[in-house]
C-alpha positions as CSV (number, residue, x, y, z in Angstrom):
1,M,82.1,106.0,104.7
2,S,80.7,105.7,101.2
3,F,82.8,106.3,98.2
4,A,80.6,109.2,97.3
5,E,81.5,110.8,100.6
6,V,85.2,110.2,99.9
7,I,84.9,112.0,96.6
8,K,83.1,114.9,98.3
9,Q,85.8,115.3,101.0
10,V,88.7,114.9,98.6
11,K,87.3,117.4,96.1
12,S,86.2,120.0,98.7
13,L,89.7,120.6,100.1
14,S,88.0,122.0,103.2
15,Y,90.6,120.5,105.6
16,E,94.4,120.5,105.7
17,V,94.3,116.7,106.5
18,I,91.6,114.1,105.9
19,V,92.0,110.8,107.7
20,F,90.1,107.7,106.4
21,D,90.0,104.9,109.0
22,T,89.6,101.9,106.7
23,A,88.1,98.5,107.2
24,P,90.3,95.2,107.3
25,T,92.6,94.4,104.4
26,G,90.1,92.7,102.0
27,H,87.5,95.5,102.3
28,T,90.1,98.2,102.0
29,L,91.7,96.7,98.8
30,R,88.3,96.5,97.2
31,F,87.6,100.1,98.3
32,L,90.9,101.2,96.7
33,Q,90.2,99.3,93.5
34,F,86.8,100.9,93.1
35,P,87.9,104.3,91.7
36,T,90.0,102.7,89.0
37,V,87.2,100.1,88.1
38,L,84.5,102.8,88.0
39,E,86.7,105.2,86.0
40,K,87.3,102.4,83.3
41,A,83.6,101.5,83.3
42,L,82.5,105.1,82.8
43,A,85.0,105.6,80.1
44,K,83.6,102.5,78.3
45,V,80.0,103.8,78.7
46,T,81.1,107.2,77.2
47,Q,82.8,105.4,74.3
48,L,79.8,103.2,73.6
49,S,77.4,106.2,73.8
50,T,79.5,108.0,71.3
51,Q,79.5,105.1,68.9
52,F,75.9,104.1,69.2
53,G,74.3,107.4,70.3
54,P,72.6,108.1,66.9
55,L,71.3,104.5,66.9
56,L,69.9,104.8,70.4
57,N,68.3,108.1,69.5
58,G,66.3,106.3,66.9
59,F,64.7,104.1,69.6
60,L,64.1,106.8,72.1
61,G,61.2,109.1,72.5
62,P,61.1,112.8,71.3
63,G,64.2,114.7,72.3
64,G,66.1,111.6,73.1
65,Q,64.2,110.8,76.3
66,L,65.2,107.7,78.3
67,P,62.4,105.6,79.9
68,N,63.0,107.4,83.2
69,G,62.3,110.7,81.5
70,Q,65.9,112.0,81.5
71,N,67.7,113.1,78.3
72,L,70.3,110.7,77.0
73,Q,72.9,113.4,76.2
74,D,72.4,115.0,79.6
75,T,72.9,111.7,81.3
76,I,76.1,111.0,79.3
77,A,77.4,114.5,80.2
78,K,76.8,113.8,83.9
79,L,78.6,110.4,83.6
80,E,81.6,112.1,81.9
81,T,81.7,114.7,84.7
82,L,81.7,111.9,87.3
83,R,84.4,110.1,85.4
84,E,86.6,113.2,85.4
85,T,86.0,113.7,89.1
86,I,87.0,110.1,89.9
87,K,90.1,110.5,87.7
88,D,91.1,113.5,89.9
89,V,90.5,111.4,93.0
90,N,92.6,108.6,91.6
91,G,95.4,111.1,90.9
92,Q,95.3,112.5,94.4
93,F,95.4,109.0,95.9
94,K,98.6,108.3,93.9
95,D,100.2,111.6,94.6
96,V,102.9,111.0,97.3
97,N,102.7,114.7,98.3
98,L,99.0,114.4,99.0
99,T,98.3,110.9,100.2
100,T,99.9,108.2,102.3
101,F,98.6,105.0,103.8
102,V,99.5,104.0,107.4
103,C,99.3,100.3,108.0
104,V,98.3,99.2,111.6
105,C,98.9,95.7,112.7
106,I,99.7,93.6,115.8
107,A,102.7,91.4,116.3
108,E,101.1,88.1,115.3
109,F,101.5,85.9,112.2
110,L,98.2,86.6,110.5
111,S,98.3,90.3,111.1
112,L,101.9,90.4,109.7
113,Y,100.8,88.4,106.7
114,E,97.9,90.8,106.0
115,T,100.1,93.8,106.4
116,E,102.6,92.5,103.8
117,R,99.7,91.8,101.4
118,M,98.4,95.3,101.9
119,V,101.9,96.9,101.4
120,Q,102.3,94.9,98.1
121,E,98.9,95.8,96.8
122,L,99.3,99.5,97.7
123,G,102.5,99.4,95.7
124,N,100.6,97.9,92.7
125,Y,98.1,100.8,93.0
126,G,100.8,103.4,93.1
127,I,99.8,104.5,96.6
128,D,102.5,105.6,99.0
129,T,103.0,103.8,102.3
130,H,106.1,104.2,104.5
131,C,104.7,103.9,108.0
132,I,103.6,100.9,110.1
133,V,102.0,101.1,113.5
134,V,102.5,98.0,115.6
135,N,99.7,98.1,118.3
136,Q,99.0,96.3,121.6
137,L,102.6,95.5,122.5
138,L,103.4,94.1,126.0
139,F,106.2,95.6,127.9
140,P,106.5,93.5,131.1
141,R,108.6,95.0,133.9
142,P,112.0,93.3,134.4
143,G,111.6,90.4,136.8
144,S,107.9,90.1,136.2
145,D,106.6,86.6,137.2
146,C,103.6,86.8,134.9
147,V,104.1,83.6,132.8
148,Q,101.4,84.6,130.2
149,C,102.8,88.1,129.8
150,N,106.3,86.9,129.3
151,A,105.3,84.2,126.9
152,R,103.3,86.7,124.8
153,R,106.1,89.3,124.9
154,K,108.5,86.6,123.6
155,M,106.1,85.8,120.7
156,Q,105.7,89.5,119.9
157,A,109.4,90.0,120.0
158,K,109.8,87.4,117.3
159,Y,107.3,89.1,115.0
160,L,108.7,92.5,115.8
161,E,112.1,91.3,114.6
162,Q,110.5,90.2,111.3
163,I,108.6,93.5,110.9
164,E,111.9,95.4,111.3
165,E,113.6,93.2,108.8
166,L,110.8,93.4,106.2
167,Y,110.3,97.1,106.6
168,E,113.7,98.5,107.4
169,D,113.0,101.5,105.2
170,F,109.7,102.2,106.9
171,N,108.9,104.2,110.0
172,V,107.8,101.5,112.4
173,V,105.9,102.9,115.4
174,K,105.5,100.7,118.5
175,M,102.4,101.2,120.6
176,P,101.8,99.6,124.0
177,L,98.8,97.6,125.1
178,L,96.7,99.8,127.3
179,V,94.6,98.9,130.3
180,E,91.7,101.0,129.3
181,E,89.9,102.2,126.1
182,V,91.1,105.4,124.4
183,R,88.0,107.5,124.7
184,G,87.7,111.2,125.3
185,K,89.8,114.2,124.2
186,E,92.5,113.8,126.9
187,K,93.1,110.1,126.3
188,L,93.2,110.6,122.6
189,E,95.8,113.4,122.9
190,K,97.9,111.3,125.2
191,F,97.6,108.3,122.9
192,S,98.5,110.4,119.8
193,E,101.7,111.6,121.5
194,M,103.0,108.1,121.3
195,L,102.6,108.1,117.6
196,V,105.2,110.9,117.2
197,K,107.3,110.3,120.4
198,P,108.6,106.7,121.0
199,F,106.9,105.0,123.9
200,V,109.4,104.4,126.8
201,P,108.4,101.4,129.0
202,P,108.4,102.1,132.7
203,D,111.5,101.0,134.6
204,V,113.4,100.2,131.4
């Protein structure tokens, strides 16, 4: 989703809840930086236009026309309106009553590292995050003789322990590895239930 579409959805308030499914960590952090960077850039443009507007008018055509035919003052007014809109979006992103960020990871080293990086950066941006979903967990049945399953479960248990230590104040949701894709209304509803009701492994 483009940033313009994000602004449109946030400003419209057409829905009770808006969910943005973001890209991996690096892309997401750049996306979250963009409103602040753009707001500062537009503020600088407005400042410069105020300082040098009269000088620019001397170089422009009749009525302060830009080379593309648009009026300088109209363009500046549109930029200022856009800046105010982005400022509002920034405020909503940082309002704990309106926005929260849910981190999704798997119980492996690199994913845990990226999650910690994300949590730290979100804190720097002033964006609330207090929930982590740990996905694709294995729950072998007691007495299972699957060597690979048991080895992977042992590895996951190590990183789960670290997650629970690092994020003891967070709501950590544990989701199982499924044998099929989550597609269709019924499967989505069944899957979403596990986000609010803890998954109970069979025969445990």
